[in-house]
C-alpha positions as CSV (number, residue, x, y, z in Angstrom):
1,X,-5.8,34.1,0.3
2,X,-2.3,32.7,0.0
3,X,-3.6,29.1,0.2
4,X,-6.0,29.7,-2.7
5,X,-3.2,31.1,-4.8
6,X,-0.9,28.1,-4.1
7,X,-3.7,25.6,-4.9
8,X,-3.7,27.0,-8.4
9,X,-0.2,25.8,-8.9
10,X,-0.9,22.2,-7.8
11,X,-0.7,19.6,-10.5
12,X,-3.7,17.4,-9.9
13,X,-3.7,13.8,-11.2
14,X,-6.1,12.7,-13.9
15,X,-8.9,10.3,-13.2
16,X,-6.9,7.5,-15.0
17,X,-3.8,8.2,-12.9
18,X,-5.9,8.1,-9.7
19,X,-7.4,4.8,-10.6
20,X,-4.1,3.2,-11.6
21,X,-2.4,4.4,-8.4
22,X,-5.2,3.2,-6.2
23,X,-5.1,-0.3,-7.8
24,X,-1.3,-0.3,-7.5
25,X,-1.6,0.6,-3.7
26,X,-4.1,-2.2,-3.2
27,X,-2.0,-4.8,-5.1
28,X,1.2,-3.9,-3.2
29,X,-0.7,-4.0,0.1
30,X,-2.1,-7.5,-0.7
31,X,1.4,-8.8,-1.8
32,X,3.0,-7.5,1.4
33,X,0.2,-9.0,3.5
34,X,0.6,-12.4,1.9
35,X,4.4,-12.2,2.3
36,X,4.2,-11.3,6.0
37,X,1.4,-13.9,6.5
38,X,3.4,-16.6,5.0
39,X,6.4,-15.9,7.2
40,X,4.2,-15.7,10.2
41,X,2.8,-19.1,9.4
42,X,6.2,-20.6,8.8
43,X,7.8,-19.1,11.9
44,X,4.7,-20.1,14.1
45,X,5.0,-23.6,12.8
46,X,8.7,-23.8,13.5
47,X,8.2,-22.3,17.0
48,X,5.5,-24.9,17.8
49,X,7.9,-27.6,16.8
50,X,10.6,-26.3,19.1
51,X,8.2,-25.9,22.0
């Protein structure tokens, strides 16, 4: 019963907020993946030149 009472105090996001935050998370994930992929490509190429 305490859980149900506490859930009434939760501030749920609107549908618009949920969509915006979801898109933001996807975009940030893609940017980080591209960033890390670029460094991996550069460092792999540099390592192959050394070896």
